[in-house]
VMD Tcl script that builds the backbone (N, CA, C; Angstrom):
set m [mol new atoms 267]
animate dup $m
set s [atomselect $m all]
$s set {name element resname resid chain x y z} {
  {N N MET 1 A -22.186 -5.230 13.699}
  {CA C MET 1 A -21.305 -4.361 13.172}
  {C C MET 1 A -21.929 -4.058 11.111}
  {N N ASN 2 A -22.182 -3.513 10.219}
  {CA C ASN 2 A -23.326 -3.119 9.159}
  {C C ASN 2 A -22.319 -3.346 8.447}
  {N N GLU 3 A -22.108 -3.413 7.050}
  {CA C GLU 3 A -21.179 -3.369 6.054}
  {C C GLU 3 A -20.366 -2.170 6.345}
  {N N TRP 4 A -21.390 -1.149 6.262}
  {CA C TRP 4 A -20.994 0.818 5.839}
  {C C TRP 4 A -20.185 1.101 6.648}
  {N N GLU 5 A -20.353 0.061 7.850}
  {CA C GLU 5 A -19.874 0.729 9.190}
  {C C GLU 5 A -18.543 0.127 9.238}
  {N N PHE 6 A -18.271 -0.913 9.332}
  {CA C PHE 6 A -17.226 -1.616 9.170}
  {C C PHE 6 A -15.857 -0.907 7.608}
  {N N GLU 7 A -16.805 -0.638 6.806}
  {CA C GLU 7 A -16.149 0.282 5.358}
  {C C GLU 7 A -15.882 1.328 5.835}
  {N N ALA 8 A -16.388 2.580 7.067}
  {CA C ALA 8 A -16.027 3.859 7.393}
  {C C ALA 8 A -14.787 3.537 8.160}
  {N N ARG 9 A -14.674 2.209 9.246}
  {CA C ARG 9 A -13.478 2.107 10.056}
  {C C ARG 9 A -12.469 1.631 10.099}
  {N N LEU 10 A -13.075 0.886 9.077}
  {CA C LEU 10 A -11.313 0.374 7.761}
  {C C LEU 10 A -10.622 1.627 6.998}
  {N N ASN 11 A -11.327 2.948 6.548}
  {CA C ASN 11 A -11.318 3.868 6.008}
  {C C ASN 11 A -10.874 5.326 7.381}
  {N N ALA 12 A -10.734 4.484 8.099}
  {CA C ALA 12 A -10.313 5.881 9.143}
  {C C ALA 12 A -9.346 5.531 9.415}
  {N N HIS 13 A -8.629 3.886 9.324}
  {CA C HIS 13 A -7.242 3.247 9.835}
  {C C HIS 13 A -6.735 3.645 8.672}
  {N N ARG 14 A -7.127 3.933 7.435}
  {CA C ARG 14 A -6.217 4.103 6.344}
  {C C ARG 14 A -5.752 5.179 6.075}
  {N N LYS 15 A -6.477 6.424 6.678}
  {CA C LYS 15 A -6.483 7.970 6.723}
  {C C LYS 15 A -5.226 7.813 7.391}
  {N N LEU 16 A -5.714 7.131 8.796}
  {CA C LEU 16 A -4.487 7.490 10.233}
  {C C LEU 16 A -3.619 7.172 9.481}
  {N N LEU 17 A -2.706 5.705 8.905}
  {CA C LEU 17 A -2.068 5.367 8.618}
  {C C LEU 17 A -1.171 5.937 7.670}
  {N N VAL 18 A -1.675 6.373 6.930}
  {CA C VAL 18 A -1.121 7.089 6.043}
  {C C VAL 18 A -0.870 8.208 6.775}
  {N N GLU 19 A -1.363 9.144 7.268}
  {CA C GLU 19 A -0.989 10.623 8.351}
  {C C GLU 19 A -0.003 10.082 8.816}
  {N N ILE 20 A 0.005 8.898 9.306}
  {CA C ILE 20 A 1.798 8.626 10.790}
  {C C ILE 20 A 2.868 8.105 9.400}
  {N N LEU 21 A 2.463 7.605 8.369}
  {CA C LEU 21 A 3.484 7.363 7.752}
  {C C LEU 21 A 4.051 8.301 6.742}
  {N N THR 22 A 3.628 10.078 6.702}
  {CA C THR 22 A 3.618 10.729 5.694}
  {C C THR 22 A 4.187 11.337 6.904}
  {N N LEU 23 A 3.818 11.309 8.157}
  {CA C LEU 23 A 4.895 12.292 9.232}
  {C C LEU 23 A 6.474 11.190 9.306}
  {N N LEU 24 A 6.274 10.185 9.319}
  {CA C LEU 24 A 7.741 9.336 9.016}
  {C C LEU 24 A 8.285 10.053 7.967}
  {N N ALA 25 A 7.704 9.810 6.374}
  {CA C ALA 25 A 8.269 10.010 4.889}
  {C C ALA 25 A 8.935 11.091 5.551}
  {N N GLY 26 A 8.619 12.157 6.508}
  {CA C GLY 26 A 9.673 13.222 6.660}
  {C C GLY 26 A 10.220 13.828 6.888}
  {N N LYS 27 A 11.393 12.558 7.991}
  {CA C LYS 27 A 12.796 12.164 8.556}
  {C C LYS 27 A 12.766 11.246 7.716}
  {N N PRO 28 A 14.521 11.387 7.172}
  {CA C PRO 28 A 15.461 11.285 6.172}
  {C C PRO 28 A 15.599 9.632 6.918}
  {N N GLU 29 A 15.681 9.466 8.033}
  {CA C GLU 29 A 16.199 8.545 8.830}
  {C C GLU 29 A 14.795 7.331 8.537}
  {N N PHE 30 A 13.678 7.570 8.876}
  {CA C PHE 30 A 12.688 7.088 8.871}
  {C C PHE 30 A 11.931 6.436 7.081}
  {N N ALA 31 A 12.260 8.327 5.922}
  {CA C ALA 31 A 11.769 7.636 4.613}
  {C C ALA 31 A 12.798 6.927 3.964}
  {N N ASP 32 A 14.336 6.558 4.215}
  {CA C ASP 32 A 14.990 5.684 4.116}
  {C C ASP 32 A 13.880 3.730 4.273}
  {N N ALA 33 A 14.168 4.177 5.151}
  {CA C ALA 33 A 13.449 2.448 6.347}
  {C C ALA 33 A 12.407 2.440 5.547}
  {N N LEU 34 A 11.270 3.473 5.227}
  {CA C LEU 34 A 9.705 2.751 3.884}
  {C C LEU 34 A 10.565 2.910 2.816}
  {N N LEU 35 A 10.844 2.994 2.633}
  {CA C LEU 35 A 11.548 3.328 0.902}
  {C C LEU 35 A 11.656 1.614 0.731}
  {N N ARG 36 A 12.824 1.577 1.600}
  {CA C ARG 36 A 13.117 0.043 1.454}
  {C C ARG 36 A 12.449 -0.721 1.916}
  {N N TYR 37 A 11.588 -0.583 2.687}
  {CA C TYR 37 A 9.988 -1.560 2.677}
  {C C TYR 37 A 9.514 -1.869 1.852}
  {N N LYS 38 A 9.109 -0.300 0.802}
  {CA C LYS 38 A 8.127 -0.657 0.055}
  {C C LYS 38 A 8.632 -0.671 -1.114}
  {N N GLU 39 A 9.925 -1.309 -1.502}
  {CA C GLU 39 A 10.494 -1.882 -2.297}
  {C C GLU 39 A 10.473 -3.251 -1.723}
  {N N GLU 40 A 11.011 -3.683 -0.471}
  {CA C GLU 40 A 11.223 -5.141 0.107}
  {C C GLU 40 A 9.285 -5.470 -0.501}
  {N N THR 41 A 8.287 -5.173 0.380}
  {CA C THR 41 A 7.076 -5.778 -0.107}
  {C C THR 41 A 6.313 -5.997 -1.380}
  {N N ALA 42 A 7.319 -5.087 -2.393}
  {CA C ALA 42 A 6.227 -5.160 -3.933}
  {C C ALA 42 A 6.350 -6.199 -4.757}
  {N N SER 43 A 5.716 -6.553 -4.717}
  {CA C SER 43 A 5.144 -7.969 -6.007}
  {C C SER 43 A 5.084 -7.754 -7.270}
  {N N PRO 44 A 6.195 -8.936 -8.149}
  {CA C PRO 44 A 6.557 -8.369 -8.593}
  {C C PRO 44 A 5.102 -8.980 -9.984}
  {N N GLN 45 A 5.282 -8.533 -10.849}
  {CA C GLN 45 A 4.042 -8.194 -11.709}
  {C C GLN 45 A 4.915 -8.629 -12.956}
  {N N ASP 46 A 4.718 -9.766 -14.038}
  {CA C ASP 46 A 4.615 -10.127 -14.676}
  {C C ASP 46 A 3.389 -11.023 -15.289}
  {N N HIS 47 A 2.469 -10.819 -15.272}
  {CA C HIS 47 A 0.666 -10.604 -16.111}
  {C C HIS 47 A 0.547 -11.892 -16.402}
  {N N GLN 48 A 1.599 -12.389 -16.177}
  {CA C GLN 48 A 1.419 -14.193 -17.089}
  {C C GLN 48 A -0.038 -15.272 -15.756}
  {N N GLU 49 A -0.383 -15.451 -16.251}
  {CA C GLU 49 A -1.778 -16.599 -15.485}
  {C C GLU 49 A -1.311 -18.305 -16.519}
  {N N ASP 50 A -2.100 -18.719 -15.476}
  {CA C ASP 50 A -2.273 -19.844 -16.612}
  {C C ASP 50 A -3.794 -20.771 -16.524}
  {N N PRO 51 A -4.067 -20.924 -18.043}
  {CA C PRO 51 A -5.299 -20.751 -17.776}
  {C C PRO 51 A -5.820 -22.690 -17.574}
  {N N GLY 52 A -7.092 -21.912 -17.234}
  {CA C GLY 52 A -7.492 -23.553 -16.488}
  {C C GLY 52 A -6.915 -24.014 -14.819}
  {N N VAL 53 A -6.354 -22.881 -14.917}
  {CA C VAL 53 A -6.136 -22.962 -13.240}
  {C C VAL 53 A -7.330 -21.916 -12.446}
  {N N GLU 54 A -7.549 -22.449 -11.438}
  {CA C GLU 54 A -8.640 -21.323 -10.367}
  {C C GLU 54 A -6.873 -21.157 -9.652}
  {N N PRO 55 A -6.881 -19.392 -9.161}
  {CA C PRO 55 A -5.809 -19.371 -8.229}
  {C C PRO 55 A -6.365 -19.340 -6.300}
  {N N ASP 56 A -5.202 -20.005 -5.928}
  {CA C ASP 56 A -6.597 -19.744 -4.415}
  {C C ASP 56 A -6.240 -18.745 -4.051}
  {N N PRO 57 A -8.147 -18.503 -3.414}
  {CA C PRO 57 A -8.027 -17.589 -2.454}
  {C C PRO 57 A -7.974 -16.642 -1.649}
  {N N MET 58 A -6.487 -17.051 -1.104}
  {CA C MET 58 A -5.402 -16.715 -0.101}
  {C C MET 58 A -4.198 -15.657 -0.861}
  {N N PHE 59 A -4.014 -16.190 -2.643}
  {CA C PHE 59 A -3.132 -15.358 -2.996}
  {C C PHE 59 A -3.959 -14.097 -3.699}
  {N N ALA 60 A -5.105 -13.852 -3.894}
  {CA C ALA 60 A -5.712 -13.211 -4.067}
  {C C ALA 60 A -5.666 -11.714 -2.911}
  {N N VAL 61 A -5.930 -12.396 -2.046}
  {CA C VAL 61 A -5.834 -11.707 -0.144}
  {C C VAL 61 A -4.445 -11.115 0.013}
  {N N LYS 62 A -3.649 -11.838 -0.532}
  {CA C LYS 62 A -2.566 -11.594 -0.217}
  {C C LYS 62 A -2.129 -10.441 -1.055}
  {N N GLY 63 A -2.851 -10.725 -2.500}
  {CA C GLY 63 A -2.341 -9.872 -3.420}
  {C C GLY 63 A -2.997 -8.681 -3.508}
  {N N LYS 64 A -3.918 -8.330 -2.896}
  {CA C LYS 64 A -5.249 -6.989 -2.543}
  {C C LYS 64 A -4.079 -6.426 -1.244}
  {N N SER 65 A -3.541 -7.268 0.098}
  {CA C SER 65 A -3.112 -6.668 1.043}
  {C C SER 65 A -2.124 -6.029 0.675}
  {N N THR 66 A -0.997 -6.305 -0.449}
  {CA C THR 66 A 0.759 -5.800 -0.742}
  {C C THR 66 A -0.106 -4.857 -1.656}
  {N N GLU 67 A -1.020 -4.850 -2.549}
  {CA C GLU 67 A -1.664 -3.321 -3.277}
  {C C GLU 67 A -2.114 -2.679 -2.518}
  {N N GLU 68 A -2.688 -2.331 -1.357}
  {CA C GLU 68 A -2.901 -1.736 -0.095}
  {C C GLU 68 A -2.021 -1.200 0.223}
  {N N LEU 69 A -1.064 -1.869 0.894}
  {CA C LEU 69 A 0.446 -1.504 1.688}
  {C C LEU 69 A 1.001 -0.626 0.382}
  {N N GLN 70 A 1.377 -0.940 -0.792}
  {CA C GLN 70 A 1.575 -0.210 -1.321}
  {C C GLN 70 A 0.604 0.916 -1.660}
  {N N SER 71 A -0.100 1.347 -1.837}
  {CA C SER 71 A -0.797 2.503 -1.870}
  {C C SER 71 A -0.510 3.441 -0.997}
  {N N MET 72 A -0.969 2.395 0.052}
  {CA C MET 72 A -1.105 3.746 1.043}
  {C C MET 72 A 0.124 4.163 1.961}
  {N N LEU 73 A 1.449 3.420 0.834}
  {CA C LEU 73 A 2.911 3.879 1.486}
  {C C LEU 73 A 3.715 4.904 0.358}
  {N N THR 74 A 2.745 4.569 -1.017}
  {CA C THR 74 A 2.873 5.754 -2.407}
  {C C THR 74 A 2.647 7.019 -1.993}
  {N N ALA 75 A 1.012 6.958 -1.544}
  {CA C ALA 75 A 0.483 7.809 -0.701}
  {C C ALA 75 A 0.988 8.697 0.263}
  {N N ALA 76 A 1.826 7.827 1.377}
  {CA C ALA 76 A 2.281 8.797 2.174}
  {C C ALA 76 A 3.547 9.977 1.858}
  {N N PHE 77 A 3.876 8.837 0.587}
  {CA C PHE 77 A 5.783 10.109 -0.313}
  {C C PHE 77 A 5.325 10.955 -0.764}
  {N N VAL 78 A 4.376 10.930 -1.280}
  {CA C VAL 78 A 4.039 12.006 -2.162}
  {C C VAL 78 A 3.810 12.703 -1.435}
  {N N ARG 79 A 2.530 12.970 -0.402}
  {CA C ARG 79 A 2.196 13.903 1.026}
  {C C ARG 79 A 3.380 14.627 1.358}
  {N N ALA 80 A 4.414 13.873 2.195}
  {CA C ALA 80 A 5.870 14.072 2.150}
  {C C ALA 80 A 6.640 15.148 1.516}
  {N N GLY 81 A 6.153 14.732 -0.326}
  {CA C GLY 81 A 7.058 15.683 -1.285}
  {C C GLY 81 A 8.344 14.446 -1.484}
  {N N ILE 82 A 8.327 13.240 -1.043}
  {CA C ILE 82 A 9.629 12.562 -1.759}
  {C C ILE 82 A 9.165 11.810 -3.085}
  {N N VAL 83 A 7.787 11.198 -3.393}
  {CA C VAL 83 A 8.266 11.056 -4.768}
  {C C VAL 83 A 7.124 12.232 -5.182}
  {N N ASP 84 A 7.084 12.537 -6.814}
  {CA C ASP 84 A 6.180 13.270 -7.371}
  {C C ASP 84 A 5.600 12.564 -8.163}
  {N N PRO 85 A 3.488 13.270 -7.334}
  {CA C PRO 85 A 2.498 12.733 -7.603}
  {C C PRO 85 A 2.073 11.748 -9.489}
  {N N SER 86 A 3.109 12.472 -10.274}
  {CA C SER 86 A 2.781 12.152 -11.287}
  {C C SER 86 A 3.586 10.514 -12.045}
  {N N SER 87 A 5.226 10.311 -11.011}
  {CA C SER 87 A 5.625 9.381 -11.038}
  {C C SER 87 A 4.782 7.772 -10.811}
  {N N ALA 88 A 3.458 8.501 -9.385}
  {CA C ALA 88 A 3.748 7.351 -8.278}
  {C C ALA 88 A 2.871 6.392 -8.575}
  {N N ALA 89 A 2.225 6.589 -10.286}
  {CA C ALA 89 A 1.198 5.403 -10.321}
  {C C ALA 89 A 1.586 4.047 -10.365}
}
mol reanalyze $m
mol bondsrecalc $m
mol representation Tube
mol addrep $m
């Protein structure tokens, strides 16, 4: 599988997951659980770096993974009408 095929498949998975999350977020019992999950998985952002210290590559992977998870949950909440698009940033 080449790079563009891999990217296309990842995009398809993301779209499907956001659609499923949107359907779940439309039900109050699932919306509450998803909102709690979003809060629990958010990374604290203190925007401080240690000068001269090279970050661990796995730390970067986890950060990007968390960022994507938060992005998908936010997209689902916006699509389900739970979150106002202007405040979803």
